[in-house]
C-alpha positions as CSV (number, residue, x, y, z in Angstrom):
1,X,75.8,119.3,21.7
2,X,73.4,121.1,19.4
3,X,70.0,122.2,20.7
4,X,68.4,119.8,18.3
5,X,70.3,116.8,19.5
6,X,68.6,113.9,21.2
7,X,70.2,111.8,23.8
8,X,70.1,108.0,24.0
9,X,69.9,107.5,27.8
10,X,71.8,104.3,28.1
11,X,74.5,105.5,25.7
12,X,74.8,108.6,27.8
13,X,75.2,106.6,31.0
14,X,77.8,104.4,29.3
15,X,79.9,107.3,28.1
16,X,80.0,109.4,31.3
17,X,82.2,108.7,34.3
18,X,80.3,107.4,37.3
19,X,79.2,110.6,38.9
20,X,78.7,111.8,42.4
21,X,74.9,111.8,41.7
22,X,75.0,108.2,40.8
23,X,77.0,107.4,43.9
24,X,74.3,109.1,45.9
25,X,71.7,106.8,44.3
26,X,74.0,103.9,45.2
27,X,74.4,104.9,48.8
28,X,70.6,105.4,49.3
29,X,69.8,102.0,47.7
30,X,72.6,100.4,49.7
31,X,71.1,101.8,52.9
32,X,67.7,100.4,52.0
33,X,69.1,97.0,51.3
34,X,71.2,97.1,54.5
35,X,68.2,97.7,56.7
36,X,66.2,95.1,54.6
37,X,68.9,92.5,55.5
38,X,69.0,93.6,59.1
39,X,65.2,93.3,59.6
40,X,64.9,90.1,57.7
41,X,67.6,88.3,59.7
42,X,66.8,89.8,63.1
43,X,64.1,87.2,64.0
44,X,66.6,84.4,63.7
45,X,69.0,86.0,66.1
46,X,66.3,86.7,68.7
47,X,64.8,83.2,68.4
48,X,66.7,81.6,71.3
49,X,65.6,84.5,73.6
50,X,61.9,84.0,72.5
51,X,62.2,80.3,73.5
52,X,63.5,81.3,76.9
53,X,61.3,84.2,77.7
54,X,58.0,82.8,76.4
55,X,58.6,79.2,77.3
56,X,57.7,77.8,73.8
57,X,59.1,74.8,72.0
58,X,61.7,75.4,69.3
59,X,59.4,73.7,66.7
60,X,56.7,76.4,67.6
61,X,58.9,79.1,66.1
62,X,58.3,77.9,62.5
63,X,55.3,80.3,61.9
64,X,57.0,83.4,63.4
65,X,60.3,82.7,61.6
66,X,58.5,82.3,58.2
67,X,55.9,85.0,58.6
68,X,58.1,87.7,57.2
69,X,58.9,85.4,54.3
70,X,55.2,85.1,53.4
71,X,55.1,88.9,53.6
72,X,58.2,89.2,51.5
73,X,56.6,87.1,48.7
74,X,53.4,89.1,48.9
75,X,55.2,92.4,48.8
76,X,57.4,91.5,45.9
77,X,54.7,89.9,43.7
78,X,52.3,92.8,44.2
79,X,54.6,95.8,43.9
80,X,56.7,94.7,41.0
81,X,54.0,95.5,38.4
82,X,53.0,98.6,40.4
83,X,56.6,99.8,40.2
84,X,56.6,99.4,36.4
85,X,53.4,101.4,36.3
86,X,53.9,104.1,38.9
87,X,57.6,104.4,39.4
88,X,60.5,103.0,41.4
89,X,60.8,105.9,43.9
90,X,57.2,105.8,45.1
91,X,57.4,102.1,45.8
92,X,60.7,102.4,47.6
93,X,59.7,105.2,49.9
94,X,56.4,103.4,50.8
95,X,58.1,100.1,51.4
96,X,60.8,101.5,53.7
97,X,58.1,103.3,55.7
98,X,56.1,100.1,56.0
99,X,58.9,97.7,57.1
100,X,60.4,100.3,59.5
101,X,57.1,101.0,61.3
102,X,56.1,97.3,61.5
103,X,59.5,96.2,62.8
104,X,59.3,98.9,65.4
105,X,55.9,97.7,66.4
106,X,57.2,94.1,66.6
107,X,59.3,95.2,69.6
108,X,56.2,95.5,71.6
109,X,54.6,92.2,70.8
110,X,53.3,90.2,73.8
111,X,53.0,86.7,72.3
112,X,54.0,84.6,69.3
113,X,50.7,85.3,67.5
114,X,51.1,89.1,67.7
115,X,54.7,88.9,66.7
116,X,53.8,86.6,63.7
117,X,51.3,89.2,62.4
118,X,53.7,92.1,62.8
119,X,56.5,90.1,61.1
120,X,54.2,89.4,58.1
121,X,53.5,93.2,57.7
122,X,57.2,93.8,58.1
123,X,57.8,91.3,55.3
124,X,55.4,93.1,52.9
125,X,57.6,96.2,53.2
126,X,60.8,94.2,52.9
127,X,59.6,92.4,49.9
128,X,58.6,95.6,48.1
129,X,61.9,97.3,48.9
130,X,64.4,94.8,47.5
131,X,63.4,94.5,43.8
132,X,62.8,98.2,43.5
133,X,66.2,99.1,44.9
134,X,67.9,96.6,42.6
135,X,65.9,97.9,39.6
136,X,66.6,101.6,40.3
137,X,70.4,100.9,40.8
138,X,70.6,98.8,37.7
139,X,68.9,101.5,35.6
140,X,71.5,104.1,36.7
141,X,74.6,102.0,35.9
142,X,76.7,102.0,32.8
143,X,76.5,98.7,30.9
144,X,80.2,97.8,31.4
145,X,79.9,98.0,35.3
146,X,76.2,97.1,35.8
147,X,76.6,93.7,37.4
148,X,79.5,94.7,39.6
149,X,77.8,97.9,40.9
150,X,74.4,96.2,41.4
151,X,76.0,93.3,43.2
152,X,78.0,95.8,45.4
153,X,74.8,97.5,46.3
154,X,73.1,94.2,47.0
155,X,76.0,93.4,49.5
156,X,74.1,95.6,51.9
157,X,71.6,92.7,52.4
158,X,74.0,90.1,53.8
159,X,76.0,92.8,55.6
160,X,72.8,93.9,57.3
161,X,72.1,90.4,58.3
162,X,75.6,90.1,59.8
163,X,75.2,93.4,61.6
164,X,72.0,92.1,63.1
165,X,73.8,89.1,64.5
166,X,76.7,91.1,66.0
167,X,74.2,93.7,67.4
168,X,72.0,91.0,68.8
169,X,75.0,89.3,70.5
170,X,75.9,92.6,72.1
171,X,72.4,94.0,72.9
172,X,70.4,91.0,74.1
173,X,72.5,90.2,77.2
174,X,72.3,93.8,78.3
175,X,68.9,95.1,77.1
176,X,67.0,92.2,75.8
177,X,65.7,91.1,72.4
178,X,63.1,93.8,72.0
179,X,65.8,96.5,71.6
180,X,67.1,94.7,68.5
181,X,63.7,95.3,66.8
182,X,63.6,98.9,68.1
183,X,66.9,99.6,66.3
184,X,65.7,97.7,63.2
185,X,62.5,99.8,63.0
186,X,63.9,103.3,63.9
187,X,66.7,103.4,61.4
188,X,64.5,102.8,58.3
189,X,62.1,105.5,59.5
190,X,64.9,108.0,59.7
191,X,66.1,106.9,56.2
192,X,62.6,107.8,54.8
193,X,63.3,111.4,55.7
194,X,66.4,111.3,53.4
195,X,64.8,109.4,50.6
196,X,62.0,111.9,50.0
197,X,64.2,114.8,48.9
198,X,67.3,112.9,47.7
199,X,66.2,109.8,45.9
200,X,65.6,110.3,42.2
201,X,63.2,108.4,39.9
202,X,64.8,106.1,37.4
203,X,65.7,108.1,34.3
204,X,65.2,105.0,32.1
205,X,61.7,104.6,33.6
206,X,60.9,108.2,32.9
207,X,61.9,107.9,29.3
208,X,60.1,104.6,28.8
209,X,56.9,106.0,30.3
210,X,57.0,109.3,28.4
211,X,57.5,111.7,31.4
212,X,58.2,115.4,30.6
213,X,61.6,116.1,29.0
214,X,62.3,118.8,31.6
215,X,62.4,116.2,34.4
216,X,64.6,113.9,32.5
217,X,67.0,116.7,31.5
218,X,67.2,117.9,35.1
219,X,68.2,114.4,36.3
220,X,70.7,113.7,33.6
221,X,72.3,117.1,34.0
222,X,73.3,116.1,37.5
223,X,75.3,113.3,35.9
224,X,76.8,115.5,33.3
225,X,76.1,119.2,32.3
226,X,76.3,118.0,28.6
227,X,72.6,116.9,28.9
228,X,71.4,120.3,29.7
229,X,70.9,121.4,26.1
230,X,69.2,118.2,24.9
231,X,65.7,118.6,23.5
232,X,64.8,115.0,23.2
233,X,65.7,111.7,24.9
234,X,65.4,108.2,23.6
235,X,65.7,104.7,25.1
236,X,66.7,102.0,22.6
237,X,66.6,98.4,23.6
238,X,65.3,95.0,22.5
239,X,61.6,94.7,23.5
240,X,59.7,91.5,22.7
241,X,56.6,91.9,20.6
242,X,54.4,90.5,23.3
243,X,55.3,93.3,25.7
244,X,52.0,95.0,25.1
245,X,50.2,92.2,26.9
246,X,51.4,93.7,30.2
247,X,54.5,93.3,32.4
248,X,53.5,89.9,33.7
249,X,52.7,88.8,30.2
250,X,56.1,90.0,29.1
251,X,58.1,87.9,31.6
252,X,56.0,84.8,30.8
253,X,56.1,85.3,27.0
254,X,57.6,82.6,24.9
255,X,61.0,84.3,24.6
256,X,61.4,84.8,28.4
257,X,59.4,81.9,29.9
258,X,62.1,79.3,30.3
259,X,64.6,81.9,31.6
260,X,62.0,83.2,34.1
261,X,61.1,79.7,35.4
262,X,64.8,78.8,35.8
263,X,65.5,82.1,37.6
264,X,62.6,81.4,40.0
265,X,63.8,77.8,40.7
266,X,67.4,78.9,41.3
267,X,66.4,81.7,43.6
268,X,64.0,79.5,45.4
269,X,66.6,76.8,46.1
270,X,69.2,79.3,47.1
271,X,66.9,80.8,49.7
272,X,66.1,77.3,51.0
273,X,69.8,77.1,52.0
274,X,70.1,80.7,53.2
275,X,67.0,80.8,55.4
276,X,67.3,77.3,56.8
277,X,70.8,78.2,58.1
278,X,70.2,81.9,58.9
279,X,67.2,81.2,61.0
280,X,68.2,77.9,62.6
281,X,72.0,78.0,62.8
282,X,72.2,79.7,66.3
283,X,69.8,77.1,67.7
284,X,71.5,74.2,65.9
285,X,75.0,75.3,67.2
286,X,73.6,75.7,70.7
287,X,72.1,72.2,70.6
288,X,75.5,70.9,69.4
289,X,77.1,72.1,72.6
290,X,78.2,75.7,71.9
291,X,77.3,78.5,74.3
292,X,74.5,80.8,73.2
293,X,76.8,83.7,72.6
294,X,79.4,81.7,70.7
295,X,76.6,80.1,68.6
296,X,75.2,83.6,67.7
297,X,78.7,85.0,66.9
298,X,79.6,82.1,64.6
299,X,76.2,82.1,62.9
300,X,76.7,85.9,62.2
301,X,79.7,85.0,60.1
302,X,77.4,83.2,57.6
303,X,75.8,86.3,56.1
304,X,78.9,88.4,56.4
305,X,80.6,86.6,53.6
306,X,78.2,88.0,51.0
307,X,80.6,90.8,50.1
308,X,82.1,88.3,47.6
309,X,79.3,89.3,45.3
310,X,81.5,92.2,44.1
311,X,83.9,89.7,42.6
312,X,81.1,87.8,41.0
313,X,79.7,91.0,39.6
314,X,83.1,91.8,38.0
315,X,83.2,88.3,36.6
316,X,79.6,88.6,35.3
317,X,80.4,91.8,33.4
318,X,83.2,89.9,31.6
319,X,82.1,86.2,31.3
320,X,78.9,84.2,31.1
321,X,76.9,85.2,34.2
322,X,74.8,82.0,34.3
323,X,77.9,79.8,34.6
324,X,79.6,82.1,37.1
325,X,76.6,81.9,39.5
326,X,76.1,78.1,38.9
327,X,79.7,77.4,40.1
328,X,78.9,79.4,43.2
329,X,75.9,77.3,44.0
330,X,77.9,74.0,43.5
331,X,80.5,75.2,45.9
332,X,77.8,76.3,48.3
333,X,76.4,72.8,48.4
334,X,79.9,71.4,49.2
335,X,80.7,73.7,52.0
336,X,77.2,73.5,53.7
337,X,77.7,69.8,53.7
338,X,81.1,70.3,55.4
339,X,79.6,72.4,58.2
340,X,77.8,69.3,59.5
341,X,81.1,67.6,60.2
342,X,82.8,70.3,62.3
343,X,80.4,70.9,65.3
344,X,83.0,69.6,67.7
345,X,85.9,71.7,66.4
346,X,85.3,75.4,66.7
347,X,88.6,76.2,65.1
348,X,87.5,74.6,61.8
349,X,83.8,75.5,62.2
350,X,84.5,79.2,62.1
351,X,86.3,79.3,58.7
352,X,83.9,76.8,57.1
353,X,80.8,78.7,58.1
354,X,82.4,81.9,56.8
355,X,83.3,80.3,53.4
356,X,79.9,78.7,53.1
357,X,78.3,82.0,53.8
358,X,80.5,83.8,51.3
359,X,79.6,81.3,48.6
360,X,75.9,81.1,49.4
361,X,75.3,84.8,49.8
362,X,77.6,85.7,46.8
363,X,75.6,83.4,44.5
364,X,72.3,84.5,45.8
365,X,73.2,88.2,45.9
366,X,74.2,88.0,42.2
367,X,70.8,86.7,41.1
368,X,68.9,90.0,41.1
369,X,71.6,91.5,38.8
370,X,71.2,88.5,36.5
371,X,67.5,89.0,36.4
372,X,67.7,92.8,36.0
373,X,69.9,92.3,32.9
374,X,67.6,89.7,31.5
375,X,64.4,91.8,31.2
376,X,63.7,95.1,29.3
377,X,62.9,98.3,31.1
378,X,59.1,98.0,30.7
379,X,59.1,94.7,32.6
380,X,62.3,94.9,34.6
381,X,60.8,95.6,38.1
382,X,58.2,92.9,37.6
383,X,60.8,90.4,36.4
384,X,63.1,91.0,39.3
385,X,60.2,91.3,41.8
386,X,58.6,88.0,40.7
387,X,61.9,86.2,40.9
388,X,62.4,87.5,44.5
389,X,58.7,87.0,45.4
390,X,58.4,83.4,44.1
391,X,61.8,82.6,45.4
392,X,60.8,83.8,48.9
393,X,58.7,80.6,49.2
394,X,62.1,78.9,49.2
395,X,62.9,80.8,52.4
396,X,59.6,79.6,53.9
397,X,60.4,76.0,52.9
398,X,63.8,76.2,54.4
399,X,62.5,77.4,57.7
400,X,59.9,74.7,57.9
401,X,62.4,72.1,56.5
402,X,64.7,72.5,59.5
403,X,61.8,72.7,61.9
404,X,60.6,69.3,60.6
405,X,64.1,67.8,60.7
406,X,64.6,69.0,64.3
407,X,61.2,67.6,65.3
408,X,62.2,64.2,63.7
409,X,65.5,64.2,65.7
410,X,67.8,64.2,62.7
411,X,71.4,64.6,63.7
412,X,73.5,67.7,63.2
413,X,75.4,66.3,60.2
414,X,72.2,64.9,58.6
415,X,70.5,68.3,58.8
416,X,73.3,70.1,57.0
417,X,73.6,67.3,54.4
418,X,70.0,67.7,53.5
419,X,70.2,71.5,53.4
420,X,73.1,71.3,50.9
421,X,71.0,69.5,48.3
422,X,69.1,72.7,47.1
423,X,72.4,74.4,46.3
424,X,73.1,71.7,43.7
425,X,69.5,72.1,42.3
426,X,70.0,75.9,41.9
427,X,73.2,75.3,39.9
428,X,71.3,72.9,37.6
429,X,68.6,75.4,37.0
430,X,71.1,78.0,35.7
431,X,72.7,75.4,33.5
432,X,69.3,74.7,32.0
433,X,68.6,78.5,31.5
434,X,71.9,78.8,29.7
435,X,71.3,75.7,27.6
436,X,67.9,77.0,26.6
437,X,69.4,80.4,25.6
438,X,66.1,82.3,26.2
439,X,67.8,85.7,26.1
440,X,69.3,84.9,22.6
441,X,65.9,83.8,21.4
442,X,64.3,86.9,22.7
443,X,66.7,89.1,20.8
444,X,66.2,87.1,17.6
445,X,62.4,87.5,18.0
446,X,62.4,91.1,19.1
447,X,61.6,94.3,17.4
448,X,64.1,97.1,18.1
449,X,62.0,99.6,19.9
450,X,63.0,103.3,20.3
451,X,61.1,105.2,22.9
452,X,61.3,108.9,22.4
453,X,60.5,111.8,24.7
454,X,60.5,115.3,23.2
């Protein structure tokens, strides 16, 4: 490379082998998402213990089960634009610190009101962490493997939820529910110590925001020494002409509006299914006649199946991503409906719960990658964060939906039949997004922008 050469950052990432430095970014982001999933799901697994220890009705758990979801929405909606302005790393470190400290504090709550407040604060940190981890990982990936690697990283979320279930089933009988929250708070706080020195800022963000060329060169040189002699860096991508109106204006501009709304709707409906089942499945299985420990262990299989997102990522890198995920949501609706008909047969219930979880979590875990690929660098964190933030209200709706169905004495099979419907709606939303072809319209209406850093 001549000293006068400039480097196109994405082309550089596409041409180089996936380096040890990029794997470090992957591992750190995976750990963040893993603890995010653990802390998000933990409240559902300790819910039966709360009913027993504090003597409250199951229907009274609605606020505490959904408090973190309100926080998740608030954290995502507020920090997405902040990340696009101040950087991915700052938001990630701050968010992990917040949700770790708040989860640890939740272990010492004395009543539902106190626990609800602490879960809301936990949710703010959780909601801020997820979109920034997805965005940072996406911006370090080569184009040909972007969806697969981002989905693989996002698998930490359902895996964290599954670990929470298994850990709860082991810890609660011996040490009580509070120790589950202690573990969920202490681990992220230890992770912060590693993030501060090891986690890099997004190199695409640095170029797009005109940061010093020395910083960009230092980061890219850790991927390949060939970047060490570059004197300028460029970021070439399609940026819509309305981008100057701000990141929120970008994702709501004419070229992106239909796609954004359909992403929000699909993610919303997917979370109705996930949180309705993740939060209530242990209680519903217990009410159906299973022992508390068996109910918790079977319910823990539901989030474990999310590792299938790696396969979806591979397919998304090669075929139409909207259609791949839409098929996943259709099959989710079918299998969730089937769960309601196997309560009296544990031998069939176990595989059906696992398959339903694999499909639901795989489709949902693929959505952030779909969103990250849909938006340009200037608005990527906002686009992903707003999909996650608005979608979180689906988790809130799912928690309250099942609470209402339980209060109205719907049967086990009826509850699962109703919860299956949002899966079909999510699939339809992605079909509409594909039919509207908003991404193609954006490219036709876009100006090719080249951001240069000298």
